[in-house]
C-alpha positions as CSV (number, residue, x, y, z in Angstrom):
1,M,-13.1,228.3,205.1
2,R,-11.5,227.2,201.9
3,N,-12.8,230.2,200.0
4,K,-11.4,232.5,202.6
5,F,-8.0,230.8,202.5
6,A,-8.0,230.9,198.7
7,F,-9.0,234.5,198.7
8,L,-6.3,235.6,201.2
9,T,-3.6,233.6,199.4
10,K,-4.6,234.9,196.0
11,D,-4.8,238.5,197.3
12,S,-1.4,238.2,199.0
13,I,0.3,236.8,195.8
14,K,-1.5,239.5,193.7
15,K,-0.1,242.2,195.9
16,K,3.4,241.1,195.0
17,V,3.1,239.9,191.4
18,C,0.9,242.6,190.1
19,T,3.0,245.5,191.4
20,K,5.2,247.7,189.2
21,S,8.2,246.9,191.4
22,F,7.9,243.1,190.8
23,K,7.7,243.7,187.0
24,I,10.6,246.2,187.0
25,V,12.8,243.9,189.2
26,N,12.1,240.9,186.9
27,I,12.8,242.9,183.8
28,V,16.1,244.0,185.3
29,L,16.9,240.4,186.4
30,F,16.1,239.1,182.9
31,I,18.4,241.7,181.3
32,I,21.2,241.1,183.9
33,I,21.1,237.3,183.6
34,V,20.9,237.2,179.8
35,G,23.5,239.9,179.6
36,L,26.0,238.2,181.8
37,L,25.6,234.9,179.9
38,N,26.3,236.8,176.7
39,L,28.6,239.5,178.0
40,D,31.4,238.8,175.5
41,S,29.0,239.1,172.5
42,I,27.5,242.3,173.9
43,V,31.0,243.9,174.3
44,K,32.0,242.9,170.8
45,S,28.8,244.2,169.3
46,F,29.8,247.8,170.3
47,G,33.0,247.5,168.3
48,G,36.5,248.5,169.3
49,D,40.2,248.0,168.6
50,F,39.8,244.3,169.4
51,E,37.9,243.8,166.1
52,N,40.9,244.9,164.1
53,E,42.9,242.0,162.8
54,V,46.4,241.7,164.2
55,N,48.9,240.3,161.6
56,I,52.0,238.9,163.1
57,K,54.4,239.1,160.2
58,V,57.6,237.0,160.5
59,I,60.8,237.8,158.7
60,D,62.7,234.5,159.0
61,D,66.4,234.5,158.5
62,A,67.0,231.5,160.7
63,E,64.7,229.1,158.9
64,V,62.6,228.4,162.0
65,Y,59.2,229.8,160.8
66,N,57.5,226.5,160.3
67,G,58.1,225.4,163.9
68,L,57.1,228.8,165.2
69,E,53.9,228.8,163.2
70,V,52.8,225.4,164.4
71,L,53.7,226.2,168.0
72,L,51.8,229.5,168.0
73,K,48.7,228.1,166.3
74,N,48.6,225.0,168.5
75,S,49.8,225.8,172.0
76,Y,48.8,229.5,171.9
77,F,45.6,229.2,169.9
78,D,43.4,230.7,172.6
79,V,45.6,233.8,173.0
80,L,45.8,234.4,169.2
81,D,42.1,234.0,168.9
82,S,41.3,236.4,171.7
83,Y,43.5,239.1,170.1
84,N,42.1,238.2,166.6
85,A,45.7,237.6,165.6
86,K,47.1,235.7,162.6
87,V,50.6,234.5,161.9
88,E,52.1,234.7,158.5
89,K,55.6,234.7,156.9
90,S,56.5,237.8,154.9
91,D,58.7,238.1,151.9
92,K,58.9,241.9,152.2
93,T,61.8,243.7,153.7
94,L,61.8,245.1,157.2
95,E,61.8,248.6,155.9
96,E,58.7,248.0,153.8
97,L,56.8,246.4,156.7
98,E,57.7,249.2,159.0
99,N,56.5,251.8,156.5
100,E,53.2,250.0,156.1
101,I,52.7,250.0,159.9
102,K,53.6,253.7,160.2
103,E,51.3,254.8,157.4
104,D,48.3,252.8,158.7
105,E,49.2,253.2,162.4
106,S,48.1,249.6,162.5
107,S,48.4,247.1,165.4
108,D,50.4,244.6,163.3
109,I,53.5,243.1,164.8
110,I,56.8,242.3,163.0
111,I,59.0,239.5,164.3
112,R,62.4,239.5,162.7
113,I,64.4,236.4,163.5
114,N,68.2,236.6,162.9
115,K,70.8,233.8,163.0
116,D,73.3,234.0,165.8
117,K,76.1,231.5,166.2
118,E,76.4,232.0,170.0
119,T,72.7,232.0,170.9
120,V,71.2,230.0,167.9
121,F,69.1,233.0,166.9
122,N,67.8,236.3,168.2
123,A,64.7,238.2,167.4
124,D,63.3,241.8,167.1
125,I,59.7,242.5,167.9
126,I,58.6,245.6,166.2
127,S,55.2,247.4,166.6
128,Y,53.7,250.9,166.3
129,E,52.5,250.9,169.8
130,Y,53.0,248.8,172.9
131,V,52.0,245.1,172.4
132,D,49.6,243.8,175.1
133,A,51.6,242.2,177.9
134,L,49.8,238.8,177.5
135,L,50.3,238.5,173.8
136,Y,53.9,239.8,174.0
137,Q,54.8,237.3,176.7
138,N,53.3,234.4,174.8
139,I,55.3,235.3,171.7
140,I,58.5,235.4,173.8
141,N,57.6,232.0,175.3
142,A,57.1,230.5,171.8
143,L,60.4,231.9,170.6
144,N,62.2,230.5,173.6
145,T,60.7,227.1,172.9
146,I,61.7,227.1,169.3
147,K,65.2,228.2,170.3
148,V,65.5,225.2,172.6
149,N,64.4,222.9,169.8
150,E,66.9,224.4,167.4
151,A,69.7,224.2,170.0
152,M,69.0,220.4,170.4
153,K,69.0,219.9,166.7
154,L,72.4,221.6,166.4
155,S,73.6,219.2,169.1
156,N,73.0,216.4,166.7
157,I,69.9,215.2,168.5
158,S,67.7,213.3,166.1
159,E,64.0,214.2,165.3
160,E,63.0,210.9,167.0
161,T,64.8,211.8,170.2
162,L,63.2,215.3,170.1
163,A,59.8,213.8,169.7
164,K,60.4,211.6,172.7
165,I,61.7,214.6,174.8
166,Y,58.5,216.6,174.2
167,E,56.1,213.6,174.2
168,N,53.8,213.6,177.3
169,I,54.6,211.0,179.8
170,N,52.3,208.0,180.1
171,V,51.2,207.7,183.7
172,N,49.6,204.5,184.9
173,R,47.7,205.5,188.0
174,V,47.4,202.7,190.6
175,L,45.2,203.1,193.7
176,L,45.7,200.5,196.4
177,N,42.4,201.2,198.1
178,E,40.1,198.7,196.5
179,D,37.0,200.2,198.2
180,L,37.8,203.7,196.7
181,D,34.9,205.1,194.7
182,E,36.1,205.5,191.1
183,N,33.8,208.4,190.6
184,K,35.0,210.4,193.6
185,E,37.0,213.0,191.6
186,L,34.2,213.5,189.2
187,M,31.8,213.9,192.1
188,E,34.0,216.6,193.6
189,Q,34.1,218.5,190.3
190,I,30.3,218.2,189.8
191,G,29.7,219.0,193.4
192,G,31.7,222.2,193.1
193,V,29.5,223.4,190.2
194,I,26.3,222.4,192.1
195,I,27.4,224.4,195.2
196,I,27.5,227.6,193.1
197,I,24.3,226.8,191.1
198,F,22.3,225.7,194.2
199,I,23.2,227.7,197.3
200,V,23.0,231.2,195.8
201,P,19.4,231.0,194.5
202,F,18.4,229.2,197.7
203,F,19.8,232.0,199.8
204,I,18.1,234.7,197.7
205,L,14.7,233.0,197.7
206,I,14.8,232.5,201.5
207,V,15.5,236.2,202.0
208,L,12.6,237.0,199.6
209,I,10.2,234.9,201.8
210,V,11.5,236.6,205.0
211,Q,11.0,240.0,203.5
212,M,7.6,239.3,202.1
213,I,6.0,237.8,205.2
214,G,7.4,240.4,207.5
215,A,6.4,243.4,205.3
216,E,2.8,242.2,204.8
217,I,2.1,241.4,208.5
218,N,3.6,244.7,209.7
219,E,1.7,246.6,207.1
220,E,-1.6,245.0,208.2
221,K,-0.8,245.7,211.8
222,R,0.3,249.3,211.1
223,T,-2.9,250.1,209.1
224,K,-5.1,248.3,211.7
225,S,-6.5,246.2,208.9
226,M,-5.4,243.1,210.8
227,E,-8.3,243.6,213.2
228,I,-10.8,243.6,210.4
229,I,-9.3,240.5,208.8
230,I,-9.1,238.5,212.0
231,S,-12.7,239.4,212.9
232,S,-13.9,237.6,209.7
233,V,-11.2,235.0,209.2
234,P,-9.7,232.6,211.8
235,A,-6.0,233.3,212.7
236,K,-5.1,229.8,211.6
237,T,-6.5,230.5,208.0
238,H,-4.7,233.8,207.9
239,F,-1.5,232.3,209.0
240,L,-1.6,229.5,206.5
241,A,-2.5,231.9,203.7
242,K,0.5,234.0,204.4
243,L,2.8,231.0,204.4
244,T,1.3,229.6,201.2
245,A,1.4,232.9,199.4
246,A,5.1,233.6,200.4
247,N,6.2,230.1,199.4
248,A,4.3,230.2,196.1
249,F,5.8,233.6,195.3
250,A,9.3,232.4,196.0
251,I,8.8,229.3,193.9
252,L,7.4,231.5,191.1
253,Q,10.4,233.8,191.3
254,G,12.7,230.7,191.3
255,L,11.1,229.3,188.1
256,L,11.4,232.7,186.4
257,L,15.1,232.8,187.2
258,I,15.5,229.3,185.6
259,V,13.6,230.6,182.5
260,Y,15.9,233.6,182.3
261,V,18.9,231.4,182.4
262,I,17.5,229.1,179.7
263,I,16.8,232.1,177.5
264,G,20.3,233.4,178.1
265,V,21.9,230.0,177.1
266,I,19.7,229.8,174.0
267,A,20.6,233.3,173.0
268,R,24.3,232.5,173.5
269,A,24.0,229.3,171.4
270,M,22.3,231.2,168.6
271,T,24.7,234.2,168.5
272,T,28.1,232.7,169.4
273,S,29.7,230.0,167.4
274,L,31.3,227.2,169.4
275,P,35.0,226.6,169.0
276,D,36.2,223.8,166.9
277,I,37.2,220.8,169.0
278,S,40.3,220.2,166.9
279,S,41.4,223.8,167.5
280,V,40.8,223.5,171.2
281,A,42.8,220.3,171.2
282,G,45.6,222.2,169.6
283,A,45.6,224.5,172.7
284,G,46.7,221.6,174.8
285,V,43.5,219.6,175.1
286,D,43.0,216.3,173.5
287,A,40.4,216.3,170.8
288,G,37.0,215.2,172.1
289,T,38.0,215.8,175.7
290,V,34.9,217.9,176.4
291,S,32.5,215.4,174.8
292,N,34.3,212.5,176.5
293,Y,34.0,214.2,179.8
294,I,30.2,214.7,179.3
295,T,29.9,211.1,178.2
296,M,31.8,209.9,181.2
297,F,29.6,211.9,183.5
298,L,26.4,210.5,181.9
299,Q,27.6,207.0,182.1
300,S,28.9,207.2,185.7
301,D,27.1,206.6,188.9
302,V,27.2,210.4,189.6
303,A,24.5,211.1,187.0
304,S,22.2,208.4,188.2
305,R,22.9,209.4,191.8
306,L,21.9,213.0,191.1
307,L,18.8,212.0,189.2
308,I,17.7,209.9,192.2
309,G,18.4,212.7,194.6
310,I,16.6,215.5,192.7
311,P,13.1,214.6,194.0
312,F,14.5,214.6,197.6
313,F,16.2,217.9,196.9
314,I,12.9,219.4,195.9
315,I,11.1,218.1,199.0
316,L,13.9,219.4,201.2
317,I,13.9,222.8,199.6
318,I,10.1,223.2,199.9
319,L,10.1,222.1,203.5
320,S,13.0,224.5,204.2
321,F,11.0,227.3,202.6
322,F,8.0,226.4,204.8
323,A,10.2,226.1,208.0
324,Y,11.7,229.6,207.4
325,S,8.3,231.1,206.6
326,L,6.8,229.5,209.8
327,F,9.7,230.8,211.9
328,I,9.7,234.3,210.5
329,G,5.8,234.5,210.4
330,V,5.6,233.7,214.1
331,L,8.3,236.3,215.0
332,A,6.7,238.9,212.7
333,S,3.4,238.5,214.5
334,V,4.8,239.9,217.8
335,T,6.4,242.9,216.2
336,T,4.7,246.3,215.9
337,S,6.9,248.0,213.3
338,M,9.4,247.3,210.6
339,E,12.2,248.4,212.9
340,D,11.3,245.6,215.4
341,Y,11.0,243.2,212.5
342,Q,14.5,244.0,211.2
343,Q,15.9,243.1,214.6
344,I,14.4,239.6,214.7
345,Q,15.7,238.8,211.2
346,T,19.1,238.2,212.8
347,P,18.5,234.5,213.8
348,V,17.3,233.8,210.2
349,M,20.4,235.4,208.7
350,I,22.6,233.5,211.1
351,F,21.1,230.2,210.1
352,L,21.4,231.1,206.4
353,M,25.0,232.2,206.7
354,I,26.0,229.1,208.6
355,G,24.4,226.8,206.0
356,Y,26.0,228.9,203.2
357,Y,29.6,228.6,204.5
358,L,29.3,225.0,205.6
359,A,28.1,224.1,202.0
360,I,31.2,225.8,200.6
361,Y,33.5,224.1,203.2
362,A,31.9,220.7,202.6
363,S,34.1,220.1,199.5
364,V,37.2,221.2,201.3
365,Y,36.8,219.5,204.7
366,Q,35.6,216.2,203.4
367,G,34.6,213.7,206.1
368,A,34.3,216.4,208.8
369,A,32.0,215.1,211.5
370,F,30.8,218.6,212.3
371,I,29.6,219.2,208.8
372,K,28.0,215.8,208.6
373,I,26.0,216.4,211.7
374,A,25.0,219.9,210.6
375,A,23.5,218.4,207.4
376,Y,20.7,217.0,209.7
377,I,20.0,220.3,211.6
378,P,16.7,222.0,210.5
379,F,17.1,225.3,208.7
380,I,20.7,224.3,207.7
381,S,19.9,220.9,206.2
382,G,17.9,222.5,203.3
383,I,21.1,224.1,201.9
384,L,23.7,221.7,203.2
385,A,22.2,218.2,202.7
386,P,21.9,218.4,198.9
387,V,25.5,219.6,198.6
388,M,26.7,216.8,200.9
389,Y,24.7,214.2,198.9
390,S,26.1,215.5,195.6
391,L,29.6,215.2,197.0
392,G,29.0,211.6,198.0
393,Q,29.3,212.4,201.7
394,M,25.6,211.5,202.4
395,T,23.5,208.6,201.3
396,I,19.9,208.7,200.1
397,Y,18.9,207.5,203.6
398,G,20.6,210.5,205.0
399,L,18.5,212.7,202.8
400,I,15.4,211.0,204.0
401,I,16.4,211.4,207.6
402,S,17.0,215.2,207.0
403,I,13.6,215.4,205.4
404,V,11.9,213.6,208.3
405,I,13.6,215.8,210.9
406,L,12.7,219.0,209.0
407,A,9.1,217.8,208.6
408,I,8.8,217.2,212.3
409,T,10.3,220.6,213.0
410,C,7.8,222.2,210.7
411,Y,5.0,220.4,212.5
412,L,6.2,221.6,215.9
413,F,6.7,225.1,214.7
414,Y,3.2,225.2,213.3
415,K,1.6,223.6,216.4
416,Y,3.2,225.9,218.9
417,G,3.9,228.8,216.6
418,L,0.2,229.2,215.8
419,K,-0.5,229.9,219.4
420,I,2.0,232.7,219.5
421,Y,0.7,234.0,216.1
422,K,-3.0,234.1,217.4
423,D,-2.0,236.2,220.4
424,G,0.7,238.2,218.7
425,I,-1.1,239.6,215.6
426,L,-3.5,241.6,217.8
427,N,-0.9,242.6,220.4
428,Y,0.3,246.1,219.8
429,Q,2.4,246.4,223.0
430,S,5.9,247.8,222.5
431,S,7.5,245.7,225.3
432,N,10.4,243.3,224.8
433,L,9.7,241.1,221.7
434,W,11.0,237.8,223.2
435,Q,9.0,238.4,226.4
436,K,5.9,238.9,224.4
437,M,6.6,235.7,222.5
438,F,7.1,233.5,225.5
439,K,4.1,235.1,227.2
440,S,2.0,234.3,224.2
441,L,3.2,230.7,224.2
442,K,2.6,230.4,228.0
443,N,-1.0,231.7,227.6
């Protein structure tokens, strides 16, 4: 019995893994995932106008260049960096700079700042072609900011007062609810990331299981090889082999996707230099914010909470795979063609879509009783319960209850579904699918 089960499982996995389509699809997936994670580097490697250095040359007749340079390099660092732009003061005349731009047809920009008694100063922005809207708007914003500063200075406002005006306000946040979880906001942010990372692969792998089981059972029934297999192998063994092979294949594909992501991240780390934290701080973020954020996460209850929950997530995911494969395997056994099988995939897709959207809404409608109850419903709990736990809306005991309910559901599906499977795989009648299923269960 064990040898037959192992043979059928191995043969079923081999049919998928050793095919050209599987290899081609995974090569394409590898290229897409690694490519998306390194898309900016790939685009830059082909060259283009963005590689040309843009020199912003300032002719300063109003003696405001120092303030403008500091503002552009600090508050607008990201914009300058994305356009490969540099700011510099020029001692050349306007005519000389214009001639240089015309001769080279370059993308350099000239900013001429003129004193003006009524408006403090005005400016001319001169270029050979149109300046990109984002860069142009940021230059205008910077000039307006400097103009306000100069206007305040002319109003006899001291440097100390100006510093106080532009200094960020110190806010002391007081929360009167003593029972409020101090990590709630962090959990919401982490939960939002987990929703994206978790539910999309889960959705894809479930669809993969559904397609694999249905295609194989229908192929065996269409070619009449099912009769030969069942004559030498018990239906129970055949059923378990199909379930095991489909789940093993889905887990293998999931692990390959993880490997592709890791390779993509490593490739990005090796080919792309990380921005200097001090420069990022100049763009409006305090130095060390990113590292402090990571440290705060690692030291918070959220990190330990997720580490405790991961083993339960894995169990819940595997049970969900098994539940879906049981359900679809039973339904596939009573079909006689792929057209019939496509019709019965609707209930599976409905469950998946409900779980998918509820997982997205969980972070928006926090505390919703409907979503909390849905996290315990089989077929939905596999995608919703881990998200609810990550958001702090479900305890570890809630996860255990979801697992127990899903395990009981798998047992009942196996116990009664096996009876339908035994009768359905050798039933080639084209009558109503649901009538055939209930008739098989009654018999």
